[in-house]
Each structure stands twice: as structure tokens, then as C-alpha cells.
Backbone atoms as SQL, in Angstrom:
CREATE TABLE atoms (id INTEGER PRIMARY KEY, chain TEXT, resi INTEGER, resn TEXT, atom TEXT, x REAL, y REAL, z REAL);
INSERT INTO atoms VALUES
  (1, 'A', 1, 'MET', 'N', 31.018, 80.053, 107.467),
  (2, 'A', 1, 'MET', 'CA', 31.248, 79.585, 106.116),
  (3, 'A', 1, 'MET', 'C', 32.070, 78.309, 106.107),
  (4, 'A', 2, 'SER', 'N', 32.875, 78.083, 107.131),
  (5, 'A', 2, 'SER', 'CA', 33.673, 76.862, 107.182),
  (6, 'A', 2, 'SER', 'C', 32.778, 75.636, 107.326),
  (7, 'A', 3, 'GLU', 'N', 31.623, 75.810, 107.972),
  (8, 'A', 3, 'GLU', 'CA', 30.688, 74.686, 108.104),
  (9, 'A', 3, 'GLU', 'C', 30.155, 74.284, 106.727),
  (10, 'A', 4, 'ASN', 'N', 29.872, 75.255, 105.865),
  (11, 'A', 4, 'ASN', 'CA', 29.367, 74.985, 104.525),
  (12, 'A', 4, 'ASN', 'C', 30.425, 74.260, 103.695),
  (13, 'A', 5, 'SER', 'N', 31.661, 74.723, 103.753),
  (14, 'A', 5, 'SER', 'CA', 32.719, 74.087, 102.967),
  (15, 'A', 5, 'SER', 'C', 33.034, 72.688, 103.492),
  (16, 'A', 6, 'SER', 'N', 32.914, 72.483, 104.810),
  (17, 'A', 6, 'SER', 'CA', 33.169, 71.144, 105.341),
  (18, 'A', 6, 'SER', 'C', 32.068, 70.173, 104.923),
  (19, 'A', 7, 'SER', 'N', 30.819, 70.660, 104.824),
  (20, 'A', 7, 'SER', 'CA', 29.741, 69.780, 104.374),
  (21, 'A', 7, 'SER', 'C', 29.887, 69.479, 102.881),
  (22, 'A', 8, 'GLU', 'N', 30.376, 70.444, 102.086),
  (23, 'A', 8, 'GLU', 'CA', 30.644, 70.189, 100.673),
  (24, 'A', 8, 'GLU', 'C', 31.759, 69.156, 100.529),
  (25, 'A', 9, 'ASN', 'N', 32.791, 69.305, 101.352),
  (26, 'A', 9, 'ASN', 'CA', 33.905, 68.363, 101.322),
  (27, 'A', 9, 'ASN', 'C', 33.415, 66.959, 101.690),
  (28, 'A', 10, 'ARG', 'N', 32.537, 66.879, 102.671),
  (29, 'A', 10, 'ARG', 'CA', 31.967, 65.583, 103.087),
  (30, 'A', 10, 'ARG', 'C', 31.149, 64.980, 101.939),
  (31, 'A', 11, 'GLY', 'N', 30.387, 65.816, 101.248),
  (32, 'A', 11, 'GLY', 'CA', 29.608, 65.345, 100.110),
  (33, 'A', 11, 'GLY', 'C', 30.497, 64.802, 99.007),
  (34, 'A', 12, 'GLU', 'N', 31.618, 65.487, 98.757),
  (35, 'A', 12, 'GLU', 'CA', 32.568, 65.012, 97.747),
  (36, 'A', 12, 'GLU', 'C', 33.174, 63.678, 98.164),
  (37, 'A', 13, 'GLN', 'N', 33.463, 63.532, 99.446),
  (38, 'A', 13, 'GLN', 'CA', 34.019, 62.264, 99.939),
  (39, 'A', 13, 'GLN', 'C', 33.018, 61.129, 99.756),
  (40, 'A', 14, 'ILE', 'N', 31.765, 61.403, 100.028),
  (41, 'A', 14, 'ILE', 'CA', 30.719, 60.382, 99.877),
  (42, 'A', 14, 'ILE', 'C', 30.583, 60.000, 98.406),
  (43, 'A', 15, 'GLN', 'N', 30.576, 61.003, 97.514),
  (44, 'A', 15, 'GLN', 'CA', 30.480, 60.709, 96.084),
  (45, 'A', 15, 'GLN', 'C', 31.667, 59.896, 95.599),
  (46, 'A', 16, 'ALA', 'N', 32.865, 60.235, 96.066),
  (47, 'A', 16, 'ALA', 'CA', 34.060, 59.489, 95.669),
  (48, 'A', 16, 'ALA', 'C', 33.965, 58.039, 96.156),
  (49, 'A', 17, 'ALA', 'N', 33.464, 57.840, 97.363),
  (50, 'A', 17, 'ALA', 'CA', 33.310, 56.487, 97.902),
  (51, 'A', 17, 'ALA', 'C', 32.275, 55.707, 97.103),
  (52, 'A', 18, 'GLU', 'N', 31.186, 56.375, 96.716),
  (53, 'A', 18, 'GLU', 'CA', 30.161, 55.704, 95.912),
  (54, 'A', 18, 'GLU', 'C', 30.699, 55.338, 94.532),
  (55, 'A', 19, 'ARG', 'N', 31.485, 56.232, 93.930),
  (56, 'A', 19, 'ARG', 'CA', 32.084, 55.930, 92.619),
  (57, 'A', 19, 'ARG', 'C', 33.031, 54.737, 92.721),
  (58, 'A', 20, 'GLU', 'N', 33.825, 54.707, 93.776),
  (59, 'A', 20, 'GLU', 'CA', 34.764, 53.597, 93.962),
  (60, 'A', 20, 'GLU', 'C', 34.023, 52.283, 94.179),
  (61, 'A', 21, 'ALA', 'N', 32.935, 52.317, 94.942),
  (62, 'A', 21, 'ALA', 'CA', 32.139, 51.111, 95.179),
  (63, 'A', 21, 'ALA', 'C', 31.520, 50.622, 93.870),
  (64, 'A', 22, 'ALA', 'N', 31.021, 51.554, 93.058),
  (65, 'A', 22, 'ALA', 'CA', 30.440, 51.175, 91.769),
  (66, 'A', 22, 'ALA', 'C', 31.506, 50.572, 90.866),
  (67, 'A', 23, 'LYS', 'N', 32.681, 51.161, 90.878),
  (68, 'A', 23, 'LYS', 'CA', 33.800, 50.652, 90.071),
  (69, 'A', 23, 'LYS', 'C', 34.146, 49.215, 90.490),
  (70, 'A', 24, 'GLN', 'N', 34.197, 48.978, 91.790),
  (71, 'A', 24, 'GLN', 'CA', 34.521, 47.641, 92.290),
  (72, 'A', 24, 'GLN', 'C', 33.444, 46.627, 91.906),
  (73, 'A', 25, 'ARG', 'N', 32.171, 47.044, 91.944),
  (74, 'A', 25, 'ARG', 'CA', 31.087, 46.141, 91.533),
  (75, 'A', 25, 'ARG', 'C', 31.212, 45.787, 90.057),
  (76, 'A', 26, 'ILE', 'N', 31.504, 46.779, 89.229),
  (77, 'A', 26, 'ILE', 'CA', 31.650, 46.530, 87.784),
  (78, 'A', 26, 'ILE', 'C', 32.825, 45.595, 87.526),
  (79, 'A', 27, 'LEU', 'N', 33.942, 45.826, 88.196),
  (80, 'A', 27, 'LEU', 'CA', 35.114, 44.961, 88.013),
  (81, 'A', 27, 'LEU', 'C', 34.821, 43.534, 88.476),
  (82, 'A', 28, 'ALA', 'N', 34.106, 43.387, 89.574),
  (83, 'A', 28, 'ALA', 'CA', 33.760, 42.055, 90.082),
  (84, 'A', 28, 'ALA', 'C', 32.833, 41.338, 89.103),
  (85, 'A', 29, 'GLN', 'N', 31.878, 42.067, 88.537),
  (86, 'A', 29, 'GLN', 'CA', 30.960, 41.469, 87.570),
  (87, 'A', 29, 'GLN', 'C', 31.712, 41.069, 86.302),
  (88, 'A', 30, 'ALA', 'N', 32.610, 41.912, 85.837),
  (89, 'A', 30, 'ALA', 'CA', 33.392, 41.602, 84.638),
  (90, 'A', 30, 'ALA', 'C', 34.250, 40.361, 84.868),
  (91, 'A', 31, 'GLU', 'N', 34.840, 40.257, 86.031),
  (92, 'A', 31, 'GLU', 'CA', 35.667, 39.086, 86.341),
  (93, 'A', 31, 'GLU', 'C', 34.810, 37.825, 86.397),
  (94, 'A', 32, 'ALA', 'N', 33.613, 37.935, 86.941),
  (95, 'A', 32, 'ALA', 'CA', 32.721, 36.779, 87.027),
  (96, 'A', 32, 'ALA', 'C', 32.279, 36.321, 85.638),
  (97, 'A', 33, 'GLU', 'N', 32.134, 37.264, 84.704),
  (98, 'A', 33, 'GLU', 'CA', 31.670, 36.929, 83.359),
  (99, 'A', 33, 'GLU', 'C', 32.810, 36.653, 82.385),
  (100, 'A', 34, 'ARG', 'N', 34.041, 36.773, 82.857),
  (101, 'A', 34, 'ARG', 'CA', 35.208, 36.616, 81.990),
  (102, 'A', 34, 'ARG', 'C', 35.273, 35.196, 81.436),
  (103, 'A', 35, 'ILE', 'N', 35.602, 35.092, 80.154),
  (104, 'A', 35, 'ILE', 'CA', 35.740, 33.788, 79.516),
  (105, 'A', 35, 'ILE', 'C', 37.235, 33.464, 79.448),
  (106, 'A', 36, 'PRO', 'N', 37.643, 32.305, 79.941),
  (107, 'A', 36, 'PRO', 'CA', 39.068, 31.947, 79.891),
  (108, 'A', 36, 'PRO', 'C', 39.578, 31.900, 78.450),
  (109, 'A', 37, 'VAL', 'N', 40.845, 32.223, 78.260),
  (110, 'A', 37, 'VAL', 'CA', 41.443, 32.243, 76.928),
  (111, 'A', 37, 'VAL', 'C', 41.303, 30.884, 76.253),
  (112, 'A', 38, 'ALA', 'N', 41.443, 29.805, 77.000),
  (113, 'A', 38, 'ALA', 'CA', 41.332, 28.466, 76.423),
  (114, 'A', 38, 'ALA', 'C', 39.966, 28.260, 75.780),
  (115, 'A', 39, 'GLU', 'N', 38.944, 28.903, 76.319),
  (116, 'A', 39, 'GLU', 'CA', 37.597, 28.772, 75.767),
  (117, 'A', 39, 'GLU', 'C', 37.437, 29.583, 74.482),
  (118, 'A', 40, 'THR', 'N', 38.132, 30.690, 74.368),
  (119, 'A', 40, 'THR', 'CA', 37.955, 31.567, 73.207),
  (120, 'A', 40, 'THR', 'C', 38.791, 31.138, 72.015),
  (121, 'A', 41, 'THR', 'N', 39.818, 30.317, 72.238),
  (122, 'A', 41, 'THR', 'CA', 40.712, 29.932, 71.143),
  (123, 'A', 41, 'THR', 'C', 40.406, 28.541, 70.616),
  (124, 'A', 42, 'ARG', 'N', 39.400, 27.912, 71.129),
  (125, 'A', 42, 'ARG', 'CA', 39.061, 26.564, 70.703),
  (126, 'A', 42, 'ARG', 'C', 38.488, 26.598, 69.283),
  (127, 'A', 43, 'ALA', 'N', 38.787, 25.580, 68.496),
  (128, 'A', 43, 'ALA', 'CA', 38.341, 25.522, 67.103),
  (129, 'A', 43, 'ALA', 'C', 36.832, 25.350, 67.033),
  (130, 'A', 44, 'VAL', 'N', 36.235, 26.017, 66.065),
  (131, 'A', 44, 'VAL', 'CA', 34.791, 25.934, 65.840),
  (132, 'A', 44, 'VAL', 'C', 34.569, 25.071, 64.610),
  (133, 'A', 45, 'PRO', 'N', 33.636, 24.112, 64.672),
  (134, 'A', 45, 'PRO', 'CA', 33.395, 23.273, 63.495),
  (135, 'A', 45, 'PRO', 'C', 32.975, 24.116, 62.291),
  (136, 'A', 46, 'ASP', 'N', 33.384, 23.685, 61.127),
  (137, 'A', 46, 'ASP', 'CA', 33.070, 24.399, 59.894),
  (138, 'A', 46, 'ASP', 'C', 31.576, 24.335, 59.627),
  (139, 'A', 47, 'ARG', 'N', 31.022, 25.390, 59.119),
  (140, 'A', 47, 'ARG', 'CA', 29.593, 25.436, 58.817),
  (141, 'A', 47, 'ARG', 'C', 29.321, 24.785, 57.457),
  (142, 'A', 48, 'PRO', 'N', 28.188, 24.105, 57.302),
  (143, 'A', 48, 'PRO', 'CA', 27.871, 23.435, 56.035),
  (144, 'A', 48, 'PRO', 'C', 27.884, 24.390, 54.845),
  (145, 'A', 49, 'TRP', 'N', 27.370, 25.606, 55.006),
  (146, 'A', 49, 'TRP', 'CA', 27.321, 26.529, 53.874),
  (147, 'A', 49, 'TRP', 'C', 28.708, 27.030, 53.483),
  (148, 'A', 50, 'ARG', 'N', 29.682, 26.880, 54.376),
  (149, 'A', 50, 'ARG', 'CA', 31.048, 27.281, 54.029),
  (150, 'A', 50, 'ARG', 'C', 31.785, 26.168, 53.280),
  (151, 'A', 51, 'ARG', 'N', 31.278, 24.953, 53.369),
  (152, 'A', 51, 'ARG', 'CA', 31.941, 23.817, 52.715),
  (153, 'A', 51, 'ARG', 'C', 31.574, 23.710, 51.244),
  (154, 'A', 52, 'ARG', 'N', 30.552, 24.443, 50.817),
  (155, 'A', 52, 'ARG', 'CA', 30.102, 24.373, 49.431),
  (156, 'A', 52, 'ARG', 'C', 31.237, 24.705, 48.473),
  (157, 'A', 53, 'GLU', 'N', 31.352, 23.927, 47.438),
  (158, 'A', 53, 'GLU', 'CA', 32.355, 24.182, 46.413),
  (159, 'A', 53, 'GLU', 'C', 31.918, 25.373, 45.576),
  (160, 'A', 54, 'ARG', 'N', 32.860, 26.181, 45.195),
  (161, 'A', 54, 'ARG', 'CA', 32.518, 27.358, 44.378),
  (162, 'A', 54, 'ARG', 'C', 32.850, 27.128, 42.932);
């Protein structure tokens, strides 16, 4: 029975390693797609339909 539990433990280790690898890939992709704060705070030109007098 110890052989069965050791193979289950090995399977859990493999799953944990796969989850960690997936997490690292997601974090790397998010960092690659990250927009710098300077880009997000820049002023946007006013739209013509917003300039209409009410």
C-alpha cells in the first residue's frame, strides 16, 4: 500500500509543479502586456460630440 500512496504523492507533486508553471506563464504574459502608468494617465483629446453646447 505504501507504493500506492507514494505514487499518489508523486502525482500531487506533478500537479503542483504544473500549476506553478501555469501561474508563472500567466504572470509573465500579464507583465508583457502591462501598460505603463504614464501611458494610462495621458490626456485624451475631447470628442466633437462632447463639445456641443447644451
